[in-house]
N, C-alpha and C positions, 0 to 999 in steps of 0.2 A: 504493499500499501504506500510506502515512502514514496516508492517511484510516482505512482500516480499525484500525490502529492506535490512533488516536486518536479512534474510536467509542464513543460512550455503551454499557456493559454493564448488565445488570440480573442479579441473582441470583433464582434460583428459591425460592420461600417453599414450602415442603411442607404448609403448616399445612392448606390446602382439601384435603380428602378427599372432595370429590364423585365418585360412582364413574360418572357418565356425561359426558365433558368436551363442552363447548361451543364450538367452534371456528368460528364465523362469521366470524371474522377471523385470521390467522395475528397480525393487531397485538394479539393478547391474550397474547403471550409475554413478559407480564411478572409483577409480584409474584403475580398472581393466576393463574398456570398451573396448570390444574386436575390432580389427581391422578386416574389412573385405575386404580392399584393398589388391590387390598382392602386396606384401612387395617390391619386384623388382621394380614394374612400378611408384614409388614414390620418391619423393625427399624430404627426412626427415625432417622438422623443428616443432618446438616447437609451441602447438597452441597458438593462440592469440585470444584474446577477448576484445571486446568495449563496454562494457557496458555505457549506458546512464551516462551523469553526475550530474543528479540532477532529483528529484523527479518530477518535472514540464517536464523536457525532457523526461523523461520515460514516462511520460503519453502522450505527443504529439506523441511521436515516436511509442509508439504501438498503437495511433489511427490512423497513419497513415499505419503502417504494416495490421492491421485488415481492414481497407477500402479496400485493394488489394481482399481480399475475400469477404466482403460486395459487394461491386460493381460487382464484377465477378457474383455472383448469382442474383444481382438485373439484370444484363444485361440478364440474362436466362430468367426471368419474364417477360421481356417487351415485349415481343411477344407471350408468351405462353396466359397469363391471357386475354389480351385485343384486341386478335388474330381477334374475331367478325369483331368487329370496324375497326380494319386496313384491314381486307379485303373487307368490304364494301367501304370504301374511293378508292379503285380500282376498286371495281365493278366486285368482284371475290369475292370467298368462302374461306373457312378456310382450307379445303383440298389444294386448289391451292397454300398456303402459309406456308406448313409443313415445308420448307427447311429454312425459316425465323428464326427458334428456332433449327432444325437439322444441319445448315451450321455453326451456332455460336459454338453448342457444339464439331462439328468436328473438327473445328480449333481450339480450346481451347484444348481438350485431345489431338489432334497430335502432336501441336507445342510446348506443353509444355516437350514433349520427349527430344528436344535438348535442351532449353532455359536454364535450368540449366546448363548444361555443360558451354555454352557461360559465363554463369555468373561466372563460375568457373576459366574462363581463363580471361574475359576481367574486370569482378568486378561484383558482383550483385548489388550494388548501382546504376550505371549506368544504368544497364538491368533493374533495378525497375523502374526508371523515366523514361526509354522509353518506357515500357509497358503502363505506364500511358498517356504519351504523343500521343503513337499510339492509344490505346481506344479512348482518346479525339479525334481524328483526325476521325475517322472511325463512331463513334457515332452522330458527328456533320453531317456527310456526309448521314448516313441511314437516318436523319430525312428529307433530301433534296429528298428522295425517292419518298417522296408525290406528286412529280413533273415530275418522269420519269415515272418507274413501277415495278411490284413485282419482276422482276427479279434483276432489279439494287438492290431494298433492301436485296433480299438473298445475293448478292456479299456482300454488305456492311456489312451485318452480318456474314458472312466468315472471311472478314478481319478485321471486329472489334473484333473476339475471337483470334486473335494473340494476342492483347494488354494484356488480363488477362493470357494468355498462359506464356508470358514473366514475368508478376508479380507474380504469386504463387509460382512455384519451387525458385523464388529469396527470395520473402519474407521469405520463410522457410528456405532459407540459411541465410540471413540476422540474423533471430533470432538465428540461431544455430552458427552463429559467434559471435552474441555479449551477450549471455548468456551463462555461462559454466553450466555442469547439476547440478540440485538442483532444489528445490522448485520454485526457482524465473521464471528459465527457464520451467518447467512445467506447470504455471499458463499464463506464454506469450504464450504457443503453444495451450494451450485450450482456451485462449481469442480469438487466432486467428481463431480457430475452430469453436467457439461458434456462430459466427455471419453468419453465412451459413445459417440458416434459416431466420434469420432477415432480411438478404439480399433480400432473395427469396421473402420476404411478402414486403417488402418497394418497391421493384421493381414493383410488383404485384399491392400493392397499389395504387401506384402514376402513375403506366401506364394507369391504369384505371379508376382514376380519370381524369387524364388528358385527354385520349380518349374518356370519356364520355359527361365531362363537357366544354372541352376547344380545344384541338386539339392532337392527338396522336404524332406529330412529338417532340411536345415541350419536349416530355418524353425522346428523345434520345439528344435533346440540352442542356435540362438540366443535363443528363448524361456527356455529354461531358466538361461543365462549372465543374462539380463537380472533373472529370479526371484531366483536367488542372490545377485544384487547388492542389488538391493531388501530381501530380507531381512536382509543384513549391515547397509543403512543403517538400517531399521527399527527394528534392534536400539539404534542410536545414538542417533536424533534423535528416537523419538517420548518424549514426557513421561512419567517415572515417575509414574503416576496412583495416589494412594492407594485401595486395593482396598476396596470396600463390600461385606460380609458380609452378605446378607438371611437372614434367619431361621436363624440358628445353632442354635438349638435343634432343628432337623430333621435328619435323616440326611442325607448325601454323596447318596442315592437318590431321595429326597425332594425336594432343592434341585434336582436335575438333571432332574426329573419322567421317572424314565428309564421307569415304566410308561406314562406317556403318551406318550413319544417315540418307544417301539418300534411301536405299531400306527399311529400318525402316519406314521414315515417309511416302513414296508411299505405302506401305504394309499396314498401319494403315487408310490412308485416302480411298485406295479402296475397303478393308474388308467393312469400316463403310458405305461408300458411295452404297456399294452392299446392305447391308442387308436393311438400310433405304429406299432404292429407290425399293427393293421387296416389302415392304408394300404398293407401291404405282402401280405398274407395274406387280408384281407378277415375279416368276423364270421361267416363262416361256420364257420370252425376253433372245434372246443369249448373247446380250451386259452386262446381270446384271450376269450372272455366268461367264461368260469370266473374268470380271472385278475381283469376288470374286477369282477365279482360279488363276489372275496374282498377286492379291494382298496376297495371301497365299505362294506363290512362293518367293514375295520380304520376306515376314518373317523370311522365312527358309534360303534366302541369308543373311538377316541381321543375322542371329544365327550364321551363319557360320563366316561372317566377323567379328562378334562380339571374336567369339571362338578364332580368330588368331590376333587379333587388340592388338597391343603393349598398347594402354590406352583406351579400350572401352569405352562405355557411359552406360553398366549396368556391372559395376563389377561381375567377374562370381559367387566371393564367395556370392554375394548378395543372389543367389538362393537356397544355401545351408543352412542348419540347420533351424532353428526357424521363419526367417525372410520370408522364401517362404510361409508359413500358414499366417502369416500377410497379404502378399498381396492378396494370396487365400482368406481370408476373407474378405478385402476391394473390392474385385472385385466383388464379390458376393452379398455382403451386398448394396454396394451402386448402383449395376445394378438394383437391388429390388425397392431401394428408387425412382430412375429414374421412374418407372413404375407408384408407387403409386401416387407420383405428379402427372403425366401427365393424368392418369386416375381417381382421384380424382376428378379434374378441368374438364374433358370430361365428365364424369357422369354427375355431378351439373349443366353443362353450356349446355350441348346438349341434355339431357334427362331429366332434371328435370326444365331445362328453367330458372336457376338462373342468373344472371348477375355476370360478373367477378370481380366487386367491392364486392358483397355479398359474394361469395365462397372466396374470399381471406381474408375477414373478418371472415370467419368460419375457415380458415387455419392458423390463425395469431394466433393463441394457440401455434404451433412450433417454434415461436421466444422464447419465456419465457421456453419452454418445453428445447429446444435445449441448449439453454445457462446456464440452472440448471444443466444439465446433464454435461456439458465440466467444469463449475467449479468444481462439486463432481467428476470430473474425475482427475482432478489437483492434488486433495488429496487423491484421490484413489492410484493412481500411487506410486508405491515405497513401498505401505502399503498391496496391495494383486498383486499376479501374473498377468503379463499383458494378459496371456491365459484367464483367468476369465473373466476380462474386455472385452475382445472382444467377449465371448459368450455371455455374457449380450447384448452386443451391437446386436449380429447377432440374437437373440432371439427375440428383441426388433422389428427388422426389419422385422421378420417372423410373429408376431402378428400381426402388423401393415398391413402388406400382407393380411393374412386370416380376417381380419375385413375389408377390401375394397372388396375382392371378394365375401365374403359371406352376403353384404350389402344389403336388399334389396328396389328399387324404393319407393320413398315416405316414407322411414322410418324417424322418429323425429331424428332432427338432435343431440340431447344429449344422441344417442346411438353411432354407429359404427361412423357416422360422426364427432362427438368429440372427439373420444378415437383415430383416426388414427392422428390427426396431434398432440397429447398429445404424442403418444409414438414410431411415426417412429423417431423424430429430437434425440430421447434417442440415437436410433443405430447409427445414423450420427456423434452426437457430443460426443460418448466413442470411436467410431471404431478411427475417424480421429484423433484427437489428439494423442492418443495412437502409431498408427502407425507411426505418424512423428516423434514424440519421439522416437521411437524406432531406426528407419532409421538414424536420425541425432544424435545419440549417438551411433550407430554402425559404422558409417562412419567417415573416418579421415576429417580434416577442407576443404581441399582443394577438399575433394568430397563433400561439403553441398548442392551445385547445383543440384548435380546428385540424392543425396538424396532426393531432394526436387519435383525433374523431376518423380521419381520415381512413389513418393507416390500420387502425384498430377496427372499423367498419368492414374495411376490404377483408381483413383475417374472419371475424368471428361470423360475419355475413357469408361469406364464399363458403367454412365450413358447413353451415346450414343449409344453403342450397346445394352443396356437392352432394351432401346425406340424401336430398330431395331429389335430385336427379338420380342417383345411385337408387334410391327406393324405387322411382317410378319403372326405371330399367328392369331391376329385378321382378316386380311385379309382372311384368308383361314377358319376360323371356324364361321364368321360371318354368311354367307350363306343368305344375305339379311337381318338380325337379328342385329341390332346394340349393341342393349344389351348383347347378345351371343357373339358376337366379343368381347366385352369388357371383359366380362367375362373370354375367353378364354386367355386372356392376362393377367389378374389380376391373375389369376392360374399359368401360368408360372412365373408370378414373385413370387407367394408363392414358386415355386420351386428353384428359384435361391437363395431366402431367406432362403429355407430350406438346400440347398447345404452348405451355407455360416453357419448354425449350425454345420453341420457335420464337415468343416475344423476346426471351432473353438474346436469339441471337439478333433480332431486329434491334435490341437496347445496344448491342453492342455496334453494330452498322451506324446509328444514329449518332452514338457518342463518338466514334472515329469520323464521320463525316464533321460534327461539331470541331473537333479539336483539329481539323484539316482549316476549316474557315476560321477558326481564330487565330491560327498560326499565321 
């Protein structure tokens, strides 16, 4: 850590108002960092950073911030891994409880969309503390669903997901407002990304242990206690960052872009719901494709509103230049990752009849692999172009998907089953830190929450949509053969990951051409 404390730091110069950022390498995180927001829509103030006051303070601060990522992923696995045991407690089947995990992913991916802007306006620290407090409340209530019914659990899981939606983009914004560009910031962001695989493993491990040997509600109650403790710690250790208030000449409705947020969130919810519901009831149900059409129209309305908004949730310049390719890679790669995780556990538990605890243990390599990849990424950033890092990540996603799709039943674990959790997290923990660093350094200080929302929305919503696509493919391909349906979904995941490789290659070409123009 001493090396981190003593590393050279640079400040952001906001004089360059270029509307289309050029990020051929993140080594451009210097005084020439591009401005992506519309210059006339911001009140310009010098950047303010509030690094921790001591080494001990910094360690505790990073633990609290990283806990947001760790517990978010733990919350996802709490219902996926011990799903059979939870279903048994309701005298139900796992298929009847698919929304217990889908509802959580849906609200995480949807409410992230606006929570970063709320943090930009009201303060990232207060939104972070509210996120953990909300997470604690609905985790506690989800445990009480054992005395109610599965529908109540689904509702609690949906409301539980709003907590992580507040946490993730504001955690990214806090890191962006705490550290100026440099090695220290790179390591902080990579540490934040590195705990994601470990979080899934921790949630699955303890969820399975408690469900198998004690009582599954205790997993949710322990989660509630942990979230409450981190809310308290966050209120103490997160530095008080001076608030930047952009466009004070605008009304609060305009600053929050309420008229853009409403159709945007409605569209995201309806599209996600339609695809996930189609896996259960098929597209022949009129209400399902009606909701999909309404959702798509809502997104069109959202884009129209954003184009005309005085202070849009998504700055228009974000989607010009190389940042658009970064987002495309994230969407494809992480959608395929959701497919791998879900069907790895499904094949092992449903077809090879292994316990959730054993499958979690087999997948535990992901924590070490992802953590190592994130730390390596911290030192690669600035030394090789970001486009190359993204290509490596997309290749890892693709190889992991191919290994899953081609794995025969009954194969020895030390073949494909071992390599999948070893390779896939490399894709996770090289792509996510790179993406959030790119967006954080390309966006002005007052839009750090929006930057965090954009990447986290891409990550979490693409996971939910990837599972929705895979579920529909499984339903229509299976024809009474479960393994055939699983293979169909897995090969669709290969297609998503392969599209990510194509996007990364385009990213390399665009970056190379931009560097030639600059030269």
